[in-house]
C-alpha positions in Angstrom: 2.0 -29.9 -51.6 -0.2 -28.8 -48.7 -3.9 -28.8 -49.2 -6.1 -26.1 -48.0 -7.2 -28.1 -45.0 -3.6 -28.8 -44.0 -2.8 -25.1 -44.3 -5.8 -24.4 -42.0 -4.7 -27.0 -39.5 -1.1 -25.6 -39.5 -2.5 -22.1 -39.0 -4.8 -23.2 -36.2 -1.8 -25.0 -34.5 0.3 -21.8 -34.8 -2.5 -19.7 -33.4 -3.0 -22.1 -30.5 0.8 -22.1 -29.8 0.7 -18.3 -29.8 -2.3 -18.2 -27.4 -0.5 -20.7 -25.1 2.5 -18.4 -25.1 0.4 -15.3 -24.3 -1.4 -17.3 -21.5 1.9 -18.3 -19.9 3.1 -14.7 -20.1 -0.1 -13.4 -18.6 0.1 -16.0 -15.8 3.6 -15.0 -15.0 2.7 -11.3 -15.0 -0.3 -12.0 -12.7 1.9 -13.9 -10.3 4.4 -11.0 -10.3 1.5 -8.6 -9.8 0.3 -10.6 -6.8 3.7 -10.7 -5.2 4.2 -6.9 -5.7 0.7 -6.3 -4.3 1.5 -8.4 -1.2 4.9 -6.6 -0.8 3.1 -3.2 -1.2 0.7 -4.3 1.6 3.6 -5.1 3.9 5.2 -1.8 3.1 2.0 0.1 3.7 1.5 -1.6 7.1 5.1 -0.7 8.1 4.5 2.9 7.0 1.3 3.1 9.0 3.0 1.8 12.1 5.9 4.2 11.7 3.5 7.1 11.1 1.4 6.2 14.2 4.6 6.0 16.3 5.8 9.3 15.0 2.5 11.0 15.6 2.4 9.7 19.2 6.0 11.0 19.7 5.0 14.4 18.3 1.9 14.6 20.4 3.9 13.6 23.5 6.5 16.2 22.8 3.9 18.9 22.2 2.1 18.0 25.5 5.4 18.0 27.4 6.2 21.4 26.0 3.0 23.0 27.2 3.6 25.2 30.2 0.4 24.8 32.3 1.6 26.8 35.3 1.2 30.1 33.6 -2.6 29.8 32.8 -3.1 28.3 36.3 -1.4 31.4 37.9 -3.8 33.7 35.9 -6.8 31.6 37.1 -5.6 31.9 40.7 -4.9 35.6 40.4 -8.4 36.4 39.2 -10.0 33.6 41.3 -11.3 31.8 38.3 -12.4 28.2 39.1 -11.0 25.5 36.9 -11.7 21.8 36.8 
């Protein structure tokens, strides 16, 4: 038969084993979290670069589409100085 002390020792060993198991699970989850966070950072940097490139393209297209000759003709017609 087990004595009360032996039961307590067995209970403590079981609890320690459970705590070790939880610690290992948490460590694994933390490593996965770190990896996912790093991957998110890479994806975010790529997104920023793509967005910057696209905004530059849009701006260049907008500037290229502006017809500056029309306002200049009006300035010349009414003898308005510009620049």
